[in-house]
SEMI-159520 format. One record per residue (C-alpha): residue in three letters; x, y, z. Coordinates in pm, whole numbers, plus 50000, padded with zeros to 5 digits. Layout:
N
ALAXYZ
...
END
This chain:
397
MET450772253326632
LYS453392247026897
MET454742273627129
SER457702292726991
THR460752302927187
LYS463102331727135
SER465962308627040
SER463892293226760
ARG463352325726572
GLY465292336226263
ARG464982358425959
VAL463422342525654
ARG466742338625468
HIS468142319225762
VAL465122296225784
LEU464522292725408
PRO467882298325237
ASN466722282924909
LEU463702305424862
TYR463872328424560
TYR464032364624676
GLY464132382024339
ARG466782392824090
TRP468492418724308
ALA470872411224594
ALA470142423124944
GLY472282450425095
PRO474902442725363
LEU472382445425649
ASN469322435625445
SER467642464925618
ILE466242499225532
THR469362513525695
ASP471392500725399
VAL470212532625227
PRO473012557225308
GLY472012583225563
VAL468792566525679
LEU468582562126057
VAL466082541226259
HIS465222535326623
THR462692511326773
GLN461442511527130
SER459042487127291
ILE456942499427584
GLU455762470627804
PRO455322481628168
ASP453152451328248
GLY451272422428091
ASP448442444027962
VAL450572468427762
HIS452622458027459
THR453142488527241
GLY455952510627114
VAL457382535126866
THR459462531926550
THR461292563226433
ILE462862567826089
LEU465032597525998
PRO465272601825620
ARG468502620525682
LYS470392632025991
ASP470032668625887
TRP466252665625837
MET465672699925990
GLU467882717625738
TYR466962697325430
SER463652682425318
THR463362650525115
PHE461322642424805
ALA458582617724902
ALA455142604824804
VAL452302584524954
PHE450122557424801
ARG446932546224976
PHE446002510424889
ASN443192510225146
GLY442472539525371
CYS441242526525708
GLY444252542125880
GLU446112574125953
MET449252591025826
THR449482626925942
GLY451042652925717
SER450172633425403
HIS448002661225257
TRP450902685725255
LEU453212658625127
ASP450822652624838
GLU450702690024776
THR454452696324765
GLY456202662724735
LEU458392672325032
LEU458932652925354
CYS460142677025624
SER459772654925932
PRO460952622626089
ILE458632593326021
VAL457032579826339
ILE455122546826333
THR453182536826643
ALA449792524526764
THR446462540326675
SER445962554127025
SER449402570527023
VAL449202592126711
GLY448732623326924
GLU451812615827133
GLY453792609326816
TYR452742642926675
ARG453482660827002
GLY456892644027035
VAL458072654926691
GLN456822690226750
GLU458412692927093
HIS461752679626966
PHE461572704626683
TYR460742734326904
ARG463422726227160
ARG466102726626891
ARG464882753826658
ARG463192779126883
ARG464592813926845
SER465092837927129
LYS462102860127197
ASP462182892527002
GLU459852918726862
PHE459152898226547
ASP458162863126648
GLY457932861027028
GLY460212830527035
GLY458872810126742
VAL460752786226514
ASP462482795226190
LEU461482764725981
PHE458212749825855
MET457412714025956
PHE454422690425959
PRO455022658626167
LEU454442625925981
VAL452972599526210
ALA451482566426091
GLU449692539326288
THR448342504426308
PHE446032491226583
ASP447512469926862
GLY444422469527087
PHE443992431627082
LEU447252425527268
SER447752459527432
ASP445352481327632
PRO444992512927420
GLY443352531527705
ARG446612531727902
PHE448162556627656
ALA451592542727742
VAL453482560527463
THR454612595427557
ALA456122624627371
ARG459392617127548
HIS459552582527389
VAL459242598727047
MET461872625127125
ASP464262598127246
GLY463682578826925
ILE464692608726716
ASP467842613926924
LYS468852577126926
ALA468122567626564
SER471082548726419
PRO472352532526096
ASP472322497926254
ALA470162469626123
VAL466542474026234
PRO465452450926519
GLU462522429726400
GLY459462411826530
ASN458022423526862
THR459772457026863
GLY459022493926820
GLY455572502526688
GLY455222466026590
THR455482452826946
GLY451812443326982
MET450912437626617
ILE449412406826451
CYS449952395226092
HIS447852368625917
ARG446492360226266
PHE450002350626382
LYS452292373526576
GLY453492401426348
GLY455362433726401
THR458342452126253
GLY460322438925958
SER462852452425712
SER464762443125396
SER466782459325118
ARG467962454724761
THR470922468224561
VAL470062477424203
GLN472572483123923
GLY472522517423765
ILE474242542223535
GLY475362576123659
VAL474992609323475
ASP478602605023357
GLY477732571723195
GLY479672551523450
GLU478432521023639
THR476872527623979
SER474322511824209
PHE471332523124410
THR469772508824724
VAL466092503724796
GLY465212496725160
VAL461852488325315
LEU460482488525668
VAL457032474625747
GLN454752475126048
ALA452682444325966
ASN449312440426134
TYR446942427025869
GLY445572396125698
LEU443772362825734
ALA445722331525828
GLU444322310725542
ASN445582336425288
LEU449232334525398
ARG451642325625119
ILE455422322025142
GLY457462319724825
GLY454262312624632
VAL453392282724852
PRO449852285425002
VAL451062279825358
GLY447842292125518
HIS445722268625308
VAL447932239125403
LEU447722248025772
GLU443942251325741
ARG443672217325576
GLU445782202425856
GLY443732219526127
LYS446672240426244
LEU445412275726195
PRO445412298926499
VAL442322294426715
GLU440182325426765
ARG437682328027047
SER434152324126927
GLY432722355127098
ALA432152384126859
ARG434022407927085
GLU437112386227072
ARG437252381526696
LEU439972400426512
LYS439162424026231
ASP441612425525945
GLY444232450826049
SER446672473325868
ILE450172476525729
ILE452432506525699
VAL455222503325441
ILE458092528225427
ILE460352526425120
ALA463662545025113
THR466112548524825
ASP469182568324733
ALA468172567024366
PRO467352602824260
LEU463582601224218
VAL461182630524201
PRO457792629024381
ILE455722614524098
GLN458302586924053
LEU458252580324427
GLN454482576524415
ARG454962550224149
LEU457592533124366
ALA455272533624667
LYS452562516324463
ARG454882486424411
ALA454642478024779
THR451212464724683
VAL452902437624476
GLY454972425724770
LEU451962426625001
ALA449852406724756
LYS452532379724721
VAL452302373125096
GLY448472372725091
GLY447302408225156
TYR444142419024973
GLY443552453925112
ALA440492445325321
ASN437852471625394
THR438982475825756
SER442692476425672
GLY444862507525663
ASP447392499225391
ILE449382531225347
PHE452752532625176
LEU455312560725171
ALA458432562624954
PHE461212588124990
SER464502594824812
THR467692608724960
GLY469022615524610
ASN468242652824636
ARG468612676824928
ILE465962703824927
PRO466532733225163
SER463762734025420
GLN461172761525404
VAL462192791225616
MET459502808925817
THR460022843925687
LEU460192875525889
SER460252911025759
GLY463462915625561
GLU464742880525654
THR464392858425349
ALA466462848325050
VAL463422833424875
HIS460802856624729
ALA457352840724711
GLU456462862424409
LYS459582854024208
ALA459952818624072
GLN463382806124177
GLU465182777624005
ARG466732748324191
MET468822720824042
VAL467532685524108
ARG468502651023984
MET466092624423862
THR466082589523719
ASP465062582923361
ASN461592567323366
ASP462632542423100
SER465222528123339
ILE463122525523655
ASN461882489423637
GLY464682475523853
LEU463742499424133
PHE460112488624105
GLU461082452024137
ALA463382459524430
ALA460612477724619
ALA458162449024568
ASP460642421524659
ALA461952439824966
THR458402445925086
GLU457602408825057
GLU460742399025247
ALA460252425625514
ILE456822410925594
TYR458332376225619
ASN461022389625853
ALA458412406126074
MET456572373026113
PHE459602350326134
MET461282371426402
ALA458132377426607
GLU457582357626925
SER454352344527073
MET452682369227308
THR450112368827586
GLY448712403327638
PHE445662424127726
LYS442842404027891
GLY445002372727869
ARG444682371227492
ARG447412350927326
VAL448722351726971
GLU451132324926857
ALA454162330826642
LEU454652310726327
ASP455982275726391
LEU459092279626177
ASP459822242226168
ALA456332235726028
ILE456652264625783
LYS460022252225661
LYS458602217625597
ILE455532230725411
VAL457482255125195
GLU460272231125106
THR457762203825022
GLY455732227924810
LEU458752241124623
SER460142206524555
SER456832192824427
GLY455702223724241
LYS452362221724418
GLU450902222024769
END
């Protein structure tokens, strides 16, 4: 594969405009930030040639401290970490920003969310709490391993990076490729990283009128074998293998790559309750499979879906005589949900956006030389374009 340059990179729709991307149109940005209210920030941390890491921060809503969000997790393969997922499974409530980083930086991610939270919610010291906080919160931090291209022992990510990400998260299109938590990641043995996509799905409101909902996806792609790569159904990896153009791995056992991981975050403004969001999260598996992911034993394939369609007041840490919610008295809350018989379009949108987000991560990524001089090449987009267009026109390889 030839060297890639920054100027040669482009999102998959730019490189392959005739590829079929599913029934539903992309949103204006074709990014998870097309979902109203969702904010994202990516930061790469590369102080020298041995460190290529970073942090991606997603805010489900700007007022995440005051209002929790319905969410659910699906574990396709569990060789990975997502903190806070036990409580999320228990309650169906996401009460934290979502931080995605490297395996060695989970602790800093957790500390950064907590410190940001305490600095903004800490009450003045008094006889009751000694200066505690008034809300309940478990940080949600997910990871994939970037130790092939970045020295994990440098612990370059700090709590301050995470706090800055929360403060600077924006509704702009998500930067892709070698950025954020995806900076040092590898996908199908080529350079991987951060990718995003979205779909707009037709719907019917409670008043019977026409409406639409958005499904957005962000991936941190760090998984897969080169020979399994498929694009638009074309077995690109197999063709490259046959032509002797697969990435070259060093023969020493210590240099060989294990199959890595992928974190998929799905956001929607469709009003879904937690069990429906778990079903939505499962559909990321379809998109992953279409690109060539099999959920290998050493892969952490963990998917989270959340909906901004309901605002749930965050749990208040009660003090004596200071609560409007009585734990012993069941209290009603009004929530909206989507009819299960009408949910198929959202399922398709989640799968298709996941597939495209992985493509975008790989197509926008640039070749990288990192830790110990190891080099991972980006996809040769000219070669990929030729293979895919030939395969689509012939109906075969």
